[in-house]
N, C-alpha and C positions, 0 to 999 in steps of 0.2 A: 220123388224128390228130384229137384232139378239139379244137373251137373253144377260143378264149382264155376263161379263168374269167369267167363271166358268168351272169346268168339269161336264158334264151332263151324265147320262146313261139312257139307253133306249132298248126297243126291239120291236117287232110287234107281234100283234095277228092276227093269221091267222087260222080261222075255230075254235077259242076259244083256240089254243094252241099257248103260247108264243114262238117266234123264233127269233133269232138273225138276224141282217143285214147281208145278205152274201157279200155286197159291202164295208163293214168296218171292216178292220181287227184290229182295235183298240178294245180291250175289257180288262175289269178288272173283278176279282173274288171276290165275296161276299160270303164267305162260300161255299155253294154248287151251288151257281148261278154265271153265266157267262153273263155278260151285256156289251152291246155296249157302247162305250164311245166317247162323243163330246167334244173337248176343245174349247172354245171360246176364242179367243185371247185377251188380254187385260193386264193391269197392275196387276189385282189380280193373273193372271195365267203365267206371264212370266217366272215363276221360274219352272212350272210344265211340259216344254217341255225339250227336250234334250239340254243340254250344249256342248260346243265344247270340253272341257275336262271332262272326264267321269271316273268315279271310277268303283270298281268291286263289284259285288254282289255274294257272296258265301254261301253255306250251310253245315258249319261243323256240325259233332255230337258230344255230349258229354254223358258220362255215368253219370246217376244221381243215386247215392245211396238213396239219401233221398226219390225220387219218385219210385225207384225200375226199372228204365227202361232207354234204350238208346234213347236219344232225338236229335231233330234237331233244329238248329239255323239258322238265316239269318244274315248274317254279310256284312255290307258296309264298303269297305276300299276305301280311297279317292284317286283321280288321282295322280299319282306320288309315290304311296305306294310302288309298286315293284321296282321303279328306285332309291329310296333312303333308301337302306337297313340299314342305320344306325339312321335314324329318327324314334322318337317316337311320338305317338299321342295321345289326350285325347279320351275319351269314352263316347258316348252317349248310354244309355240301355233305348230302345224304346219300350213300351209294349201296347198290342193290347186290345181291349175291347172284351165283350161277342160274341161269334159267330166267331170271327175272329182266326187267327193261326199266325205263324211265318212269313206267306207271306202278311199279311193284309197291313201293313205299306207300304210295296213296290209295292203291287198291287193298292190299293186304296189312300193310303197316299202320293204316288209318292215321298217317301223319297230319292231316289237315283237322282231323277231329282232336288228335292230342295236343297239337299246338293251340287250337282255338280255346280249348278248354283249360289249359295251363296259363294261357296269356290273361283268360277272362277273370280267372281266379287269383292272378297277381302272383302265380307261382313261378312265371317263366318271362322274361323280358320279350317284347314283340322282336321278332326276328324273321327273316326271310330264310326259305329253305329251298335248296337248290337240289333236284333229284336227276342227274344225268343218266343216259345210256351207257352202261359199262361194257357193251359188247362192241368192240372197236371195228368190227365188220357191219354193224347195223346202222342204218340212218334214223331208224326210230323202232318203236313196239312193232311185233310182227302183225298186228291187227291192221296197220295201214298198209300191208301188202306191198310194201317197198322192197326191191332187190337188195341182197346183201353185196358188200363190196368184196372182191376177190382178195385173199389174203396171199401175198408173194413174200417168199422168203429165200434168199440167198445165202446158203451155208456158208460159202467160202468167203462171200463178203463180209459176212457176220463175224467170222472168227478173226478176220483181219482187222477189224475195228478197234480203235483204243477203248479203254474201259468204260470211260464215261458216255461215248457214242453207244457201245453196246446195251448199255442201262437204259439209253432214251429208246432204242430200238426195241427192246424188250418191253418196255413199260410205255407203249404208245399212247394208250388211254389215258394214263396218268399224266403223261406230258401234256395231252390236250386240256385234261382238266385244270391243270395247274397254269399252263401258259395261254390256252385260250379261253376257256369257260370261265375262270374267275375273272380275267380282264373283261370278257362280255359281259357279264353280270355287273361289274362295277363301272361299266359305260352305260348300260341300259337300265340300271335299276338304282334308286337311292340307298346306297349301302355307305357304312364306314369302311372304308378301304385300308384296313390297318390289321396287322396280325391279331392284336388283341380282340378284334371283332370278327374273326374268322375261325369257325370250327369245322373240322372233317369227322364224319363218322360213316362206318360200313358194316354189313353183316356179311359172314362168310367170305367169298371171294372179294366182295367190296371192302372187307375187313383187311384183307391182304392189300387190295388197292390203297386203303387209308394208311397203313403202315409204310408202304412204298412211297406214297406221296410225302408223308412225313420225313422219310429217310432221303428222298431227292431233292426235296424243297425245305428244309429244317426251320427256316425262317418264315414260313407263309403262313401256318396255322398255330395259334397257342391253346388251341383246343383240339385234342386228338384221342378219337373215340372208336377202337377197333372191337367189333361184337363177333363172338363165335368165330374168330378171324383166321382165315387161311393163309397163315404168314407169320413171320417173326421178324426179330431185329437183333443185331450184334450189339455186344457191350459198347464198342466203339460208337455205333450209330445212336444208341440211347444216351450215350454221353455227349454226343453232339446235339440232342435234343436238349438235354439238361442245360447244355452252355447256351442254347438260343433262346432259354427262357419260357418253355412251355409252362402255360398255367394250370392245365388240366390234363390228366392222361386217365382216361376212364376206360378200364379193360374189363369186358364182361363176358361170361360164358355160361352154359348151363352144365351142372355136375354130371350129366348123362350124355353130352355132347361127344361125338367122335374128335372133335378137336380140342377137348378139354384138357389134354396132356400137353398141347402146344401153348395153351393159355397159361398153364402153370409154370412152363418154361419161360414165357416172357415176363410173367409177374416177377419171377426170381431174378431175370435179368434186370428189370425195373429197380427191384429192390437192392441189388448188389450195387446198380450205378448210382443209387441215392436220387433217383428221380421220384419225387412225390406223387403218388398215383393212388387212384380208386381200383380196387379189384373186386367186382361185384359177380359173386357166384350165386346163380339162381338154381331151381330145381326142373329138371327136364332136359331136354335135347336140342338138337338143331331145327327149332321150329319158330314160326311167326308169334306163336304165344309169348316167348321169350325176347324176341325183336322189338315187339310193341312195348313189353314191360321196360327194357332197356330204354327205349327213347323217351317213355314217360317219366323215368327216372333222371337220365342225365341231362335233358333238355332244360330242366330247371336250373 
């Protein structure tokens, strides 16, 4: 019998060396590893394969004054974007985890396929998805072989900063995301430039970035989706989000995830502060099988 419907990765060990299957052209990249991919068909994976109407994936570059480098984004625009030059779209900012880059959600997360299928079936509104590189010292994915920027840290100067300035210094990538990437997208793509048309989501480290962005910029995103998040928020911070009028707070984690206790604590804080939210608990741990499932769920 086939294993349950999901995407599985594999390779062969030949004389102690890991090699890919030469008969399988389906591969995905996980950091520096390229792995063969097997998609077992079924209800869970029906949106992970190609739709009939497909959007476009591009890789624009933006200049970051905050981080001091030119950086690459991955941007998904939905089917029909080019053919409807007057139509404007909502935007989902979708953030990867540690070890990933701006291609992670496309390669392992099947973002384009999931959105194509949901939109074609009328289950999700056509939207733009922006996938930045969350490593503040990287210009782009390591496959481009570009040098990383040196990270300089002056502890004495940091300690003497006012709290607001320290928060910016500690969250340089998040500041760049909210103050540089969002305006870049709104200048160069046809978007609805309002909080009610902006969503932010991220997995693991990107879940922490999602929480940080919502705390530092509570008026920017009306849809906040931390997934298996490496981060939390205080009651005061959640109260600020409630006051800002957040429309959806979608918190998700696997019940075997090593970050599950943290997600339960955040759910408790959200409940105590009266912020209406969805707490989605799935089986399994800290895996792409869950993160694809979450995207396929909350994108609707």
